[in-house]
C-alpha positions as CSV (number, residue, x, y, z in Angstrom):
1,M,0.0,0.0,0.1
2,S,1.6,3.4,-0.9
3,F,1.0,6.8,-0.1
4,S,1.3,9.6,-1.9
5,P,2.7,13.0,-0.9
6,L,0.6,15.6,0.8
7,R,0.4,18.6,-2.1
8,L,-0.9,21.8,-0.9
9,R,-2.5,24.4,-3.4
10,P,-1.1,27.8,-3.4
11,L,-3.3,30.2,-2.1
12,P,-4.8,32.7,-4.8
13,P,-2.6,36.0,-4.7
14,L,-5.2,38.6,-3.7
15,L,-6.3,35.9,-0.8
16,A,-2.2,35.8,0.2
17,V,-2.2,39.5,0.4
18,C,-5.2,40.1,2.3
19,L,-4.1,37.5,5.2
20,A,-0.6,39.3,4.9
21,A,-2.4,42.4,5.9
22,L,-4.4,41.0,8.9
23,L,-1.3,39.1,10.2
24,S,0.5,42.6,10.0
25,A,-2.1,44.5,11.9
26,C,-2.2,42.1,14.7
27,A,1.5,42.6,15.1
28,S,1.1,46.0,16.9
29,P,2.6,47.3,20.3
30,K,1.3,46.8,23.3
31,P,1.0,49.8,25.8
32,E,2.8,49.7,29.3
33,P,1.0,50.2,32.4
34,P,2.1,53.7,34.2
35,D,4.6,53.5,37.1
36,V,2.7,54.9,40.5
37,S,4.9,53.2,42.7
38,A,5.8,56.4,44.2
39,A,2.0,56.9,45.3
40,E,2.2,53.1,46.7
41,D,4.1,53.5,49.5
42,A,3.0,53.3,53.2
43,S,3.3,57.0,54.0
44,F,5.3,60.3,53.2
45,R,9.0,60.8,54.0
46,Q,7.9,63.8,55.9
47,A,4.5,62.7,57.4
48,P,3.6,64.6,60.6
49,D,2.5,62.5,63.9
50,Q,-1.1,63.9,64.0
51,A,-3.8,61.7,62.9
52,L,-6.2,64.5,61.5
53,V,-7.4,64.3,57.8
54,V,-7.5,67.3,55.0
55,E,-11.0,68.2,54.2
56,S,-12.3,69.0,50.8
57,S,-13.4,72.3,51.7
58,W,-10.2,73.0,53.7
59,W,-10.7,76.7,54.0
60,R,-13.8,76.4,56.2
61,S,-11.3,75.5,59.1
62,F,-9.6,78.7,59.0
63,D,-13.1,80.0,60.6
64,D,-13.1,83.3,58.6
65,A,-16.4,84.2,57.0
66,A,-14.7,86.7,54.6
67,L,-12.5,84.2,53.4
68,M,-15.3,81.3,53.0
69,A,-17.5,84.0,50.8
70,L,-14.5,84.7,48.6
71,V,-13.5,81.3,47.9
72,Q,-17.3,79.9,47.1
73,R,-17.7,82.7,45.0
74,A,-14.7,82.3,42.9
75,Q,-15.7,78.7,42.6
76,S,-18.6,79.6,40.7
77,A,-17.7,83.6,39.1
78,N,-14.1,82.9,38.4
79,H,-13.3,83.2,34.7
80,D,-10.7,80.3,34.5
81,V,-13.6,78.0,36.1
82,R,-16.3,79.4,33.8
83,I,-14.0,79.0,30.9
84,A,-13.3,75.3,31.9
85,V,-17.0,74.7,32.2
86,Q,-17.6,75.8,28.4
87,R,-14.6,73.8,27.4
88,A,-16.4,70.7,29.1
89,R,-19.4,71.4,27.1
90,Q,-17.6,71.4,23.8
91,A,-15.9,68.3,24.7
92,R,-19.3,66.5,25.8
93,A,-20.9,67.8,22.4
94,G,-17.7,66.5,20.4
95,Q,-18.0,62.7,22.2
96,T,-21.7,62.6,21.4
97,A,-20.7,63.5,17.5
98,V,-17.8,61.0,17.7
99,A,-20.1,58.4,19.5
100,S,-22.6,58.9,16.7
101,R,-20.4,56.6,14.7
102,L,-21.5,53.5,16.6
103,W,-25.2,54.0,15.2
104,P,-26.6,53.8,11.8
105,T,-27.7,57.3,10.2
106,V,-31.2,57.3,8.9
107,S,-32.4,60.2,6.9
108,L,-35.6,60.7,5.1
109,T,-35.3,62.0,1.0
110,G,-38.0,63.3,-1.1
111,S,-38.3,64.6,-4.5
112,A,-40.8,65.8,-6.9
113,S,-40.3,66.3,-10.9
114,D,-42.4,67.5,-13.9
115,E,-41.2,67.3,-17.4
116,R,-42.9,68.4,-20.3
117,S,-41.4,68.7,-23.7
118,G,-43.8,70.2,-25.3
119,L,-43.5,68.0,-28.7
120,P,-46.2,66.3,-30.6
121,D,-47.8,63.2,-29.2
122,Q,-46.4,61.2,-32.0
123,V,-42.8,61.9,-31.0
124,K,-43.3,61.6,-26.8
125,Q,-43.6,58.3,-27.6
126,G,-40.1,58.2,-27.5
127,K,-39.4,60.8,-25.1
128,P,-42.6,61.0,-22.8
129,D,-43.7,63.8,-20.2
130,T,-43.0,62.4,-16.8
131,R,-44.4,63.6,-13.7
132,A,-43.0,61.6,-10.5
133,Y,-43.0,61.8,-7.1
134,R,-40.6,59.9,-4.6
135,G,-40.0,59.4,-1.0
136,A,-37.7,57.3,0.7
137,L,-35.8,56.0,4.0
138,D,-31.9,56.0,3.6
139,L,-29.8,53.9,6.1
140,G,-26.2,53.8,6.2
141,W,-24.0,52.1,8.8
142,E,-20.4,51.5,9.4
143,L,-20.2,47.9,11.1
144,D,-17.6,48.1,13.9
145,V,-16.5,44.8,13.3
146,F,-13.0,45.5,14.8
147,G,-13.5,48.1,17.4
148,A,-12.1,51.1,15.8
149,A,-15.5,53.4,16.2
150,R,-15.9,51.7,19.7
151,A,-12.0,53.1,20.3
152,G,-12.7,56.6,19.0
153,A,-15.6,56.9,21.2
154,D,-13.9,55.7,24.1
155,A,-11.4,58.4,23.1
156,A,-13.8,60.9,23.0
157,E,-15.6,60.1,26.3
158,L,-12.5,60.2,28.0
159,D,-11.7,63.7,26.5
160,A,-14.7,64.8,27.8
161,L,-14.3,63.3,31.1
162,T,-10.6,65.2,31.2
163,A,-12.6,68.6,30.5
164,E,-15.0,68.0,33.4
165,E,-12.2,67.2,35.6
166,G,-10.3,70.3,34.2
167,V,-13.3,72.3,36.0
168,D,-12.5,70.7,39.1
169,V,-8.8,71.8,38.5
170,A,-9.6,75.3,37.9
171,R,-11.7,75.2,41.3
172,W,-9.1,74.0,43.2
173,L,-6.4,76.5,41.6
174,V,-8.6,79.2,42.0
175,S,-9.5,78.5,45.7
176,S,-5.9,78.1,46.8
177,E,-5.2,81.3,45.2
178,V,-7.9,83.3,46.7
179,A,-6.8,81.6,50.3
180,R,-3.2,83.0,49.5
181,Q,-4.2,86.6,48.2
182,Y,-6.6,87.1,51.3
183,I,-3.7,86.1,53.8
184,V,-1.2,88.2,52.2
185,W,-4.3,90.9,52.2
186,Q,-4.7,90.6,56.0
187,S,-1.1,90.5,56.8
188,A,-0.2,93.5,54.6
189,R,-3.2,95.4,56.7
190,L,-2.0,93.9,60.4
191,R,1.7,95.1,59.2
192,L,0.2,98.5,58.3
193,A,-1.9,99.0,61.4
194,K,1.1,97.9,63.4
195,L,3.5,100.3,61.5
196,D,1.0,103.1,62.0
197,A,0.7,102.7,65.9
198,L,4.9,102.5,66.0
199,L,4.9,105.9,64.1
200,K,2.4,107.5,66.2
201,A,4.3,106.8,69.0
202,Q,7.8,107.0,67.6
203,A,6.4,110.9,66.6
204,D,5.6,110.9,70.2
205,T,9.5,110.2,71.4
206,E,10.4,113.0,68.8
207,R,8.3,115.5,70.5
208,L,9.4,114.5,73.8
209,T,13.2,114.6,72.6
210,R,13.0,118.2,71.2
211,S,11.3,119.2,74.6
212,R,14.0,117.7,76.2
213,E,16.4,119.7,74.1
214,A,15.0,122.8,75.0
215,A,15.4,121.8,78.8
216,G,18.8,120.9,78.1
217,L,18.3,117.4,79.0
218,A,19.2,115.9,74.9
219,S,21.1,116.9,72.7
220,R,20.8,117.8,68.8
221,F,22.0,114.4,68.3
222,D,19.2,112.6,70.3
223,V,16.8,115.1,68.3
224,A,18.3,113.8,65.2
225,R,18.0,109.8,66.2
226,A,14.6,110.4,66.8
227,A,13.5,112.2,63.8
228,G,15.1,109.8,61.3
229,E,13.2,106.9,63.1
230,V,10.3,108.4,62.7
231,Q,10.9,108.8,58.7
232,A,12.3,105.2,58.5
233,L,8.9,104.1,59.7
234,A,7.3,106.3,57.7
235,A,8.9,104.7,54.6
236,Q,7.6,101.5,55.3
237,L,4.0,102.2,54.8
238,P,3.8,103.1,51.0
239,P,4.7,99.4,50.0
240,L,2.2,98.0,52.4
241,R,-0.5,100.3,51.1
242,T,0.5,99.2,47.6
243,L,0.6,95.7,48.5
244,V,-3.0,96.2,50.3
245,S,-4.4,97.8,47.0
246,V,-2.9,95.3,44.8
247,T,-4.5,92.3,46.6
248,E,-7.8,93.4,46.8
249,T,-7.9,94.2,42.9
250,Q,-6.6,90.4,42.4
251,L,-9.1,89.1,45.0
252,A,-11.8,91.0,42.6
253,V,-10.3,89.3,39.5
254,L,-10.4,86.0,41.1
255,V,-13.9,86.3,41.8
256,G,-15.1,87.5,38.8
257,A,-15.8,91.2,39.9
258,N,-14.8,94.5,38.7
259,P,-11.2,95.7,40.2
260,N,-12.5,99.2,40.1
261,R,-15.2,98.5,42.7
262,P,-14.6,97.1,46.5
263,L,-15.6,93.7,47.4
264,A,-18.2,93.2,49.9
265,E,-16.4,90.5,51.7
266,L,-13.5,93.1,52.5
267,D,-14.2,95.6,54.7
268,P,-11.5,97.7,55.7
269,S,-13.1,99.2,58.4
270,T,-12.7,95.5,60.6
271,A,-9.7,95.1,62.7
272,P,-6.8,93.3,60.5
273,W,-6.3,89.8,61.9
274,L,-4.5,86.5,60.6
275,P,-6.9,83.6,60.5
276,T,-5.6,80.5,62.7
277,P,-4.0,77.6,60.5
278,P,-5.7,74.3,61.2
279,R,-3.7,71.0,61.1
280,L,-3.6,69.0,58.1
281,S,-2.6,65.7,57.8
282,A,-1.3,63.8,54.8
283,R,-3.1,60.2,55.1
284,Q,-1.2,57.9,52.2
285,P,0.3,59.0,49.2
286,V,-2.2,56.5,47.3
287,D,-5.0,59.0,48.3
288,L,-3.5,61.6,45.9
289,L,-4.4,59.5,42.9
290,M,-8.4,60.1,44.0
291,R,-7.9,63.4,45.9
292,R,-6.0,65.8,43.2
293,P,-7.6,66.5,39.9
294,D,-4.8,67.0,38.2
295,L,-3.8,63.3,38.5
296,R,-7.3,62.4,37.7
297,V,-6.9,64.3,34.1
298,A,-3.3,62.9,33.9
299,Q,-4.9,59.5,34.2
300,K,-7.6,59.9,31.8
301,Q,-5.3,61.4,29.3
302,F,-3.6,58.1,29.4
303,M,-6.6,56.5,29.0
304,A,-7.5,58.7,25.9
305,E,-4.4,58.0,24.0
306,A,-4.4,54.2,24.8
307,A,-8.0,54.4,23.4
308,R,-6.7,56.1,20.5
309,L,-3.9,53.5,20.1
310,R,-6.5,50.9,19.6
311,E,-7.9,52.9,16.9
312,A,-5.3,53.3,15.0
313,Q,-4.5,49.6,15.2
314,A,-8.0,48.7,14.2
315,D,-7.9,51.0,11.3
316,R,-5.3,48.5,9.4
317,W,-8.6,45.6,9.6
318,P,-11.1,45.8,7.0
319,K,-14.0,48.2,7.3
320,F,-17.5,47.0,6.3
321,F,-20.8,49.2,5.4
322,L,-24.2,48.8,5.2
323,A,-26.4,51.0,3.0
324,A,-30.1,50.3,2.3
325,A,-33.2,52.3,1.0
326,F,-37.1,52.1,1.3
327,G,-38.9,54.3,-0.7
328,R,-42.2,54.7,-2.9
329,Q,-43.0,56.7,-6.2
330,D,-45.8,57.7,-7.8
331,L,-45.1,58.0,-11.6
332,R,-46.9,59.6,-14.7
333,L,-46.0,59.1,-18.1
334,N,-47.8,61.1,-20.6
335,A,-51.3,60.7,-19.8
336,L,-50.8,57.1,-18.2
337,D,-50.5,57.3,-14.5
338,L,-48.7,54.4,-13.1
339,S,-49.7,52.8,-9.7
340,P,-47.7,53.9,-6.9
341,V,-45.1,51.4,-6.2
342,R,-42.9,50.6,-3.4
343,Y,-38.9,49.8,-4.1
344,S,-36.0,48.7,-2.0
345,T,-32.0,48.4,-2.3
346,A,-29.6,47.0,0.0
347,A,-25.9,46.9,-0.4
348,L,-23.0,45.4,1.9
349,A,-19.3,46.6,1.0
350,F,-16.1,46.6,2.6
351,T,-13.1,48.2,2.0
352,M,-9.3,47.0,3.1
353,P,-6.1,48.7,2.9
354,L,-3.6,46.8,0.5
355,F,-0.9,49.3,0.0
356,D,-0.4,52.8,1.6
357,A,3.4,53.2,1.6
358,G,3.5,52.5,5.4
359,R,0.7,55.4,6.3
360,L,-1.4,53.3,8.6
361,R,1.8,51.7,10.2
362,A,3.2,55.0,10.5
363,A,0.1,56.2,12.2
364,V,0.3,53.0,14.9
365,E,3.6,53.9,15.7
366,R,2.8,57.7,16.7
367,Q,0.0,57.1,18.4
368,S,2.2,54.6,20.4
369,A,4.8,57.4,21.1
370,K,1.9,59.4,21.8
371,E,0.4,57.2,24.3
372,R,4.0,56.5,26.0
373,M,4.1,60.1,26.5
374,A,0.9,60.6,28.3
375,T,2.0,57.7,30.4
376,L,5.3,59.1,31.3
377,Q,3.6,62.6,31.9
378,Y,1.4,60.8,34.4
379,E,4.1,59.3,36.1
380,K,5.9,62.6,36.4
381,A,2.2,64.3,37.7
382,V,2.7,61.1,40.3
383,L,6.3,62.1,41.3
384,G,5.3,65.8,41.4
385,A,2.5,65.3,43.6
386,V,4.4,63.3,46.2
387,K,6.8,65.8,45.9
388,D,4.9,68.8,46.7
389,V,3.3,66.9,49.8
390,D,6.5,66.1,51.0
391,D,7.9,69.7,50.6
392,S,4.7,71.4,52.1
393,L,4.9,68.8,55.1
394,V,8.6,69.6,55.7
395,A,8.2,73.3,55.2
396,L,5.1,73.7,57.4
397,A,6.8,71.9,60.3
398,Q,9.8,74.1,60.2
399,E,7.5,77.3,59.9
400,R,5.9,76.2,62.5
401,D,9.1,76.0,64.9
402,R,10.1,79.5,63.0
403,S,6.6,81.0,64.0
404,A,7.1,79.9,67.8
405,A,10.6,81.0,68.1
406,L,9.5,84.5,66.5
407,D,6.7,84.9,69.0
408,A,9.0,84.0,71.7
409,T,11.6,86.5,70.8
410,T,8.8,89.4,70.7
411,Q,7.7,88.3,74.2
412,Q,11.4,88.9,75.5
413,R,11.8,92.0,73.5
414,R,8.7,93.3,74.8
415,M,10.1,92.7,78.4
416,G,13.5,94.3,77.5
417,L,11.5,97.3,76.1
418,R,9.6,97.5,79.7
419,H,12.9,97.5,81.4
420,A,14.6,100.0,79.3
421,D,11.6,102.6,79.5
422,S,12.2,102.3,83.4
423,L,15.8,102.7,83.4
424,Y,15.4,105.7,80.6
425,R,13.0,107.1,83.4
426,E,15.4,106.7,86.0
427,G,18.3,108.5,83.8
428,Q,20.5,105.3,84.0
429,I,20.2,104.9,80.3
430,D,20.1,107.4,77.2
431,L,17.8,107.7,74.8
432,L,19.9,105.9,72.1
433,Q,19.5,103.1,73.7
434,L,16.0,103.4,74.6
435,L,15.2,103.3,71.0
436,D,17.4,100.5,70.0
437,A,15.2,98.5,72.2
438,R,12.1,100.0,70.4
439,R,13.7,99.2,67.1
440,A,14.2,95.7,68.1
441,V,10.6,95.2,69.1
442,I,9.3,96.5,66.0
443,A,11.5,94.2,63.8
444,A,10.3,91.5,66.3
445,E,6.5,92.3,66.2
446,L,6.7,92.4,62.2
447,S,9.0,89.2,61.9
448,A,6.4,87.7,63.9
449,I,3.7,88.7,61.9
450,D,5.7,87.4,58.7
451,G,5.9,84.2,60.2
452,Q,2.2,83.7,61.2
453,A,1.3,84.7,57.6
454,Q,4.0,82.4,56.3
455,L,2.6,79.7,58.5
456,A,-1.1,80.3,56.9
457,L,0.5,80.2,53.5
458,N,2.1,77.0,54.0
459,T,-1.1,75.4,55.3
460,V,-2.7,76.6,52.4
461,Q,0.1,74.9,50.2
462,L,-0.3,71.6,51.9
463,A,-3.8,71.5,51.2
464,S,-3.3,72.5,48.0
465,A,-1.1,69.4,47.5
466,L,-3.1,67.1,49.0
467,G,-5.9,68.0,46.7
468,G,-8.3,69.9,48.4
469,G,-10.7,72.5,47.7
470,W,-12.5,71.8,44.7
471,Q,-15.6,69.9,46.2
472,D,-17.9,70.2,49.5
473,T,-18.3,66.4,50.1
474,P,-15.6,64.1,51.1
475,A,-17.6,61.2,49.4
476,A,-17.4,63.0,46.1
477,M,-13.9,63.2,46.1
478,T,-12.9,59.5,44.8
479,T,-13.2,58.5,41.0
480,N,-16.0,56.1,40.7
481,T,-14.9,54.0,37.5
482,S,-18.1,52.1,37.9
483,T,-20.2,54.9,36.1
484,M,-18.0,54.7,33.0
485,P,-18.8,52.3,30.4
486,S,-16.9,49.1,30.8
487,S,-14.6,49.8,28.0
488,L,-13.4,52.9,29.4
489,A,-12.5,51.2,33.0
490,P,-8.6,51.1,33.5
491,E,-8.2,47.4,33.3
492,S,-9.9,47.3,30.1
493,L,-7.5,49.2,28.1
494,P,-4.8,47.5,26.5
């Protein structure tokens, strides 16, 4: 018994080309997941001992009614926030347009025609007069066999979600900036009030010194020294008044108001004071991925580029199109009326790239590079967020120590000034020594005010680094991917 060798029939050339194109479409780069190990550590390097948690509406913890009113007003009226809202509306409309590719398009068409040649009846037999009325439903549908339309819709959906997160980013930034400008405004007013009081006291000292000179108890040098102190204090007032005015106009712009009109929240008749900064805790680094809106934006941008990579890969596969028309027409030829008739047509077509000189492969490689860039941008944003928190924690801790030391210095120098006043009245020290003691108190008080303001600013910086300040309820701070379509969840991306 003998066996003949197995003979393979060669594939037709067109089929071989099609199979080669399909196999080459399968050979595409696979996206790499982003590295977020920096946010998976157990704690921050500069983690504090307190177990308190940052609140989303952290500015309420300052217990300042004007600050709370300004932040809430800015979150709705700030122009950057309003621009972000319109950008989100635009992106959502674009998403609707892109997602329409997944559905068939149906259109109603109609026509009416009446052709009359005016020829004799014998000639009209060859070219009759016609009158026709037609109406039809046309259907066109790109069958998304290989998922190109779905991937494009997913990318557009992620673009819309990114734009909506951009609204949170704008609110997050404007909340911190309003708090910073308000603290600078209050500290400038506080220093201005302190210098005004000291200037009045120094002017009294100058008058007293001139009286003592007239009585022969003080020298011309003492008078010149006292007058110089008055002028030195007066020279510090204009920059502070400028700072007060500049921060007022800046706050007006932040809340979307006319900077030429005073804000109702900024009452110049009230005594200046610095709000007591609350104590905040950082929780864990991984919480930043849910709290910080800029990280959520970077994450969705990566996911959108990954979806576009899937779309570019699917463009190398065949595309199928379905077209159909269902209609009715009423036709009249010369004097003959034809009964109304229904007609229909249906067609299925496909197109497949065979040779494009590498255009589609280049598109995949280009989109792969964009997807990788978005991944690296996300990783960079995570590293930057962890760095911001660590830097803010150490700056806040050191500023607390500095502020405590400045307060203690102020207390000691005030005590020294009281002793210097007593010694001066008793004639044991001269006016120069008394003025030196007063200058030391002035410098200590101004440094203490600066320390309190910087402590409040560092608290704002930490709250911003932790991602607070764009939503009112902590429950809304988590990213809920269950509300997305299943194809948009991170684990479903390639």
